[in-house]
N, C-alpha and C positions, 0 to 999 in steps of 0.2 A: 628123615623120610623123604622130602621133597627131592633132595640130591639122588637118592636111589631111583625114584620114578624117572627123573630126567635122564639119569645114565641109561635106563632100560630103553627109553624113547630114542635117545642119540644112537645106541647100537643098532636098533631097527633102522634108522634114518640113514646111517652110515653104510649099512649092509645094502640098502637099496641104492642110494645114489652112487655110491663107488662101485656098485655091481660086482663086490667079492665078498667071501664070507670073513666075518672079523675074527673068526677062530685063529689062534696064533698071534693075535693082536689083542690089546687091551685097552678099555677106556677108563680114564680116571680124571679126577678134578685137578686142573693146574693151579698150585699154590699162587697166592696173589704176589705179583712182582714187587719188589721193594728197592728202595735206593741205597740203604745200608742196613746192615744186620740189626735186628731189634725193632725195626720200624714197624708200626701197627697200621694197617689200612683197611678201611671198609670198603668192599667192593660189591655193589648190588647186582651187579651181572655176572654171574658164575660162567666159568670157562672150563671147558673139558678138553682134554687131548686125546687123540688116537694114536697109541705107541706100538712100534713093533715088539716081538718077543725079546729083542736085543735092548729095548728101552729107548729106541730112537723115535723122535716125534714125527709123526707122519702128517698129521692134519689136526686142525683146531676147530672146535664148535664153541660158539659164544652164544649164550641164551640171553635174549633180551626180554624183559617182562613187557607185556602190553597192557598199558593202563589207559582207560577211556579218558579223553581230554587232555592227555599227556603226548609228547613227541613219540613218533614211531622211530626209535634209534636203530632198528635193524635197517629200515629204509634209508635213513640219513646216511648209515654208515655205507650202504651199496653206492649211494649217490656221490658220497665223499671220495671212495676208491675210483669212481669214474671220472670225477674232476681231476683228481690227482694224475691218473694215468695220461689224460689228455694233455697235460703240461709238458709231457716227454722230457723231464729234467735230466741232466748229465750226471749229478752227483747223488741222486736218491731214487729210490723205488720203493713199492709198497707190495704187500701181499695180493693174491688172488682170491676173489669170492667165487666158490664153486658151486653153491647151492643155498636156498633159503627155504624153510618150511615152517608152518605155524603149527602150534599144538595146543591142546587144552588140557590142564591138570587141576582137578579140584575146583572147576569153575573159573580158574585164571587161564589167561592166554598168554603164550610165549611166542617168540621167533627164534628158530634155531638158525644160526649162520655159520655154514661150513666154510673154512678158508685154509689156505696155505699157511704154514709156520713161518716165522721169521728165521732167517739162517744167521748162524754166528752167535756172538754173545752181546748183550745190551751194553750200552755205555755205562750203566750202573755196575755191572759185573766187572768191567774194565777198571772202574775207579776203585771196587772193593778190593780187587786182587793186589792192586798197589798198595793199598793200605795196610794189608796183611803181611807185608814185609817190612823187616826191621830197618828203621831209619839209619842212613850213614853207610849202607852197604852198596857196592857196585850193582847188585841185583835191582836194587830199588832205583837207582838211578837210571839203570836200562830200561826198565818198566815204566818209569816216569816219563822217560823220552818217547817210548811207543804210545804212552796214553796222550801225551801232547799231540802226536800225529792223528791219533783217533779223534781227539777233541777238535782239532784244525779241520779234518774232513766234515765232522758234524756241524762245524760252524759253516763251512762252505755250501754243505746240502742244505741246512735250515736257511741260509741267507738267499741261495738261489731260488729256494721255495718261496720265501717270504716276499722276493722281488717280483714274482711272476705276476704279471697283469697289474702291477702296482701303479698307484697314482696319488698326486697330492690332493688332500682334501682341505678345502679352505674354510670350510664351514663345520668343521669337527667339533667346535667348541657347543654347538647346539644340541649334540649328542652328549658330548663328554661331560659337562658341568651338572646336569640333572642327575646323571649316574654317580658323579663324585660326590654329591651332596648326600647320596645314600650311604657311600662309603665313609664319608666324614662323619656321619652321625654314628656308625658303627665304631669307628675309631675312638671317638668320643666315649662311647659307652664301654669300651676296652679300657682306656686309660683311667675312667672313674671307678670302674670295678676293681682294677688291679693297680690302683695309683702307687702302692707302696713298691712295686717293681719298676717304677720309672723314676729316674735321677734328675728330672727337670720339672719346672713349675707348669702345671696343666695349661694355664692361661698362654704361656710363652708358646708351648707346644701347638695350641689351636691357632694362635696368630700366626705363627711361622708356616704351619701347613695350609692355612687359608691363603695366605700370600703366595705360596708356591703354587696351589690350586689356580689362583687367579693368572700368574705369569705363564703357566703351562697352556693356559686355554688359548693364548694369543700366540703361540709357537705354530708353525706349520707342521702338520702331521701327514703321514703317508699310509695309505691302506694297501693292503696287500693279501695274500693267502697266508692263513695262520693255521697251525696244527690245533691250538686250543688247550693242549695239555703237553706242553714240552718238557716232561720229567724224562730223566736219563734212561728210565727202563722202558720207554716207549720208542727208543731208537736202537737199532742193532747195526753192529759192525762184523763183517766176515773178513777174516784176514786174507790179504791178497786181492780183494775187491774193492775197487775205488768208489764204492757207494755205500750210502747209509739207508738201511730199511726203515721205513715209518710205519708204525703199528698204531692202533687204536686211533683212527681218523675219524671217530664217531662225530665229532663236532665240526670239522672242516666245512660241511656244506652249509651250516647254520651261518657262517659268514662269507657265503658267496649267493648273491641275488639271481634271480630266474635267468638273467641275461649273462650270467657267468662272470660277473665282475665282482671282486672281493671287497669286503668292508671291515677286514679285521685290522687292528692296530699293530703295524710293524714293530714299533719300539716297545711295545708292550711284550711281545713274545721273545724279543731279543733279551730284554731285561731279566724276564722269568726264566728263560733258560740258564743265563749266567748264574742267577740267584740259587737255582737249584743244583748246579754244579758245587757251587760254594757250600750249599747245605750239605750234600752227600759228603763231599770231602771234609767237611768240618767233623760230621759224626764218625768218620774214619781216621780222625786224628791226624789229618795232614797240618802241616805247619802253615803259618800265615803265608809264607813266602812260596810254598808250593800251591796253595790255592790261587794266589795271585797269579802265578804263571800258568796255572791251568786256565783260568778265565781269560788271560791274554791271549794264549793259543787258540780258543775257542773264538775270540773276538777278531783275531787277524784273519781266521778263515772265513768267518761271517762276512767282513768288509773287503774281502776278495772278491765278493760276489754281489755286494750292496753298495751303491753310491752313498759316499761319505755324507751327502747332503741329507739322507735320511735319519742321521745320527743327531742326537739333541742331549747333551749331558743333563740339562735340567729335567728333561722327560725321564731320562735313565734313573736319576736320583727319586723322582717323583713315584714312578712305578716300583722301584725298590722298596721305598717306604710303605708302600700299599701292601706289597707281598710280605714284607717283614711284620707289619702290624696284623694281618690275618694270621701268619703263622704264630705270631706272639700269643694271641688268644688261645689257640690250640695248646701251645707249649705250656702254658701256665695252668691250663686245666689237666694236662698230663702229669705236670710237677705236683699238683695237690693230690691227683689220685696215687702217685708213687710214694709220697709222703705217708699216707695212709697204709699202702702196702709195705712200707719200709724197704723199698728196694733201691738200696743206697746207690750202687754204681751206675745204674741207668739214670736214676735221678741226677747224679752229678753231670752226666753228658748234656741233659736237657737243661740244667741250669746254667751251664757254661755257655751253651748256644744261645739261650735267651740274652745272657749278659752281653754275649758278641752281637747280637741283633740290636739291643738298647744302645749299645756304644755306635753302631753303624747309623742308627736313626739320628742320634745326636749330632754325629757328624755331618750327615747329609742336611740336617735343618740348620746347621751352624748354631747349635744351642750351646755348645761347650767346646 
């Protein structure tokens, strides 16, 4: 019911703002973007598209709930887009915000944000297309080479963005350690709840992870601009254009102070992007060598724009473990649900991915 009311409100909004009759066009809810087929995502912010009668996406309307006492994400998004455009980057661009309007439905407030769509295909779509081609064929080799070019360009774009206004933060441990104590507690709970899934002694894990946390707190860290959600479906590539389009910049402005100085952790974003490439390709059944080559292409592009001194193998391992453990809790819950539903094929993929992550954690912590 709420989506029908929203759709009606959006059609009125578009007709007024764009100054033309929407007849001949249609509005429909855009499916949640995914990084691999079968992925289930919850999206609290509905997104609608204005399509031509030929099915071409003309404009996008994102609907942000306005909850008293919480952040106004529509306002944050507008500020984020403005901050991004001021950087005048060479390898990346973002969409344009055309209009914003607040509406009330059933006592609840929403902000409707009208914007231009991203052109081309997402990084996720490029990864999926290669995965759908049979291994060992010339076609797969050719598409894989093209994918490496796209991933390298994404690396350059994200690296240039992360390096913008970047600076060394010598006191980062003051904000790092308290936050990691919370993370560590969550990880302990995960291991205790699902200890049958972990092939190492819990005490050894705790000691190794605590030691790594202490070591990382003494390393130099760089602050820079961060996207905040570097999943492959948030970045679009248009063939022939040497730019990557950044979407969903909602949280960028949270990591930039009023003076315009960024305080996001560059190594965290770099590691998360590589981690998410790995995840998407794993679920598309890429070989380990193909995954390694893809991450290498992204990394080479990234460090062509970012000074190598920003890189720390210890911090990369640390952040990789954090992302792995967070995904682990989610994966195990999905596995338990799939067992009840007796969905054998999907369960197999999730089980294999969990085993892959456990193996990577063990290796990162030198536990085996």
